[in-house]
N, C-alpha and C positions, 0 to 999 in steps of 0.2 A: 552557528548554522541553524537555519529554520527547520522546524518539524512540519511534516505534511502527513495528513491522513487522507487516504483515497477512499471515497464513499461509494464508488461504483466501478464496475469492471471496464467501462468504455475506454478509460485512459490506458489501462494496462493492455487491453486488446489492440487498440489502435497503434500504440507505440511498438508492440510486438510485431504487428503486421509489417511495419516499415523498418524493422530491425533497429529501433531506437529506444528500447526499454532501458538501456544503460544511461540514457539522458537523465532519468529520474535520480539515479545515484550521483551523477555529476552535479546536479542542482541541489539536492537535498541530503546527500550522504545516506540517510535511512528514511524509508517511508513506512507507514503503518496502514495495514488493511485488516478488516475483520475476517473471521473464519468464513463467513458467507461469501465475501468478495473473493477470497482465495479459492473457494470451491467453484464459484461461477467462472473464474478465470480458466480453470481446468488444466493448467499446466504447472510444472514445478516453478516455484517463485525463486528469483535470485536471492542470494544470501543477504542483500541489503534491504530486503522486505521483511518487516516485522509483523507478526500476526497477533493482534490483541482484540478482544471482544469488548463492546461497549459496557458490558456488565463488570468489567475489571476496574479496579479503583483508579487506574491511570486515566481512563476516560472520564469517569464520574467526577474526578477532581477538576478537570478542565471545563466541564459543562454544567456544573452546579453553581 
């Protein structure tokens, strides 16, 4: 299964507005957002959304 990192809230907000947020879980199983994205979204995130910040080693390993 592919991993996806969401870099802005527009995807979450738009899918939420049309009641299709669950589509992300169907496609990717787990998605990753930063704390900033989670705060901008402003609602509770579903369990399939993982919150990791770019300063964590998980991200730095992928982008270095």
